[in-house]
C-alpha positions as CSV (number, residue, x, y, z in Angstrom):
1,M,211.4,15.3,55.7
2,G,212.5,11.5,53.1
3,G,210.4,10.3,49.6
4,G,210.4,5.9,48.0
5,Y,208.1,4.7,45.2
6,F,204.3,4.3,44.5
7,T,203.5,1.6,42.6
8,D,199.3,0.3,42.5
9,F,200.6,-3.2,40.1
10,E,199.3,-0.9,37.6
11,K,201.0,2.8,37.4
12,Y,203.5,4.2,39.0
13,G,206.0,6.6,40.1
14,Y,207.9,8.5,43.0
15,F,207.2,10.9,46.1
16,P,208.5,13.4,48.2
17,Q,207.2,14.4,51.3
18,T,207.6,15.7,54.5
19,S,205.9,15.5,58.3
20,A,206.3,16.8,61.8
21,N,205.1,14.7,64.7
22,F,204.6,16.3,68.3
23,L,204.6,14.1,71.1
24,L,202.3,15.6,73.8
25,P,201.8,15.0,77.6
26,A,198.8,15.1,79.5
27,T,199.5,13.0,82.5
28,D,202.8,11.1,83.7
29,D,201.6,8.4,82.5
30,I,200.1,9.2,80.1
31,A,201.0,10.9,76.1
32,V,199.4,11.5,72.6
33,N,201.6,11.9,69.9
34,A,200.5,13.5,66.7
35,Y,201.4,14.0,63.4
36,F,201.6,16.4,60.0
37,K,201.9,14.2,56.8
38,V,202.4,15.8,53.2
39,R,202.7,13.9,50.0
40,N,202.5,14.8,46.0
41,V,202.7,11.2,44.5
42,F,203.5,12.4,40.9
43,V,203.2,9.6,37.9
44,A,205.3,8.1,35.9
45,D,204.0,8.4,32.0
46,D,200.5,9.3,30.6
47,K,198.6,6.9,32.9
48,G,197.5,8.6,35.0
49,S,197.6,12.3,37.7
50,D,199.9,12.7,40.0
51,V,198.7,12.8,43.8
52,F,198.0,14.9,46.3
53,D,197.5,13.7,50.2
54,I,197.6,15.1,54.1
55,S,197.0,13.5,56.9
56,L,196.0,14.1,60.4
57,G,196.7,10.8,62.9
58,F,197.7,10.3,66.5
59,G,198.8,7.7,69.2
60,T,198.1,7.4,72.3
61,I,201.2,6.2,74.7
62,F,201.3,4.8,78.1
63,S,203.9,4.3,80.9
64,F,203.0,1.0,83.0
């Protein structure tokens, strides 16, 4: 869990976020790192609507 500050130079806001990370071994030398993140940006004032997003991704880890 965490949070932060958002800006696109015209509007700004604050966001809480939560994420999960999974390390999935494929072989002795290769693993896959998968993640899931949820964030909601609360835009300050009436400069725009709030933003909700979900991120999914993965990376490959090679051990030499």
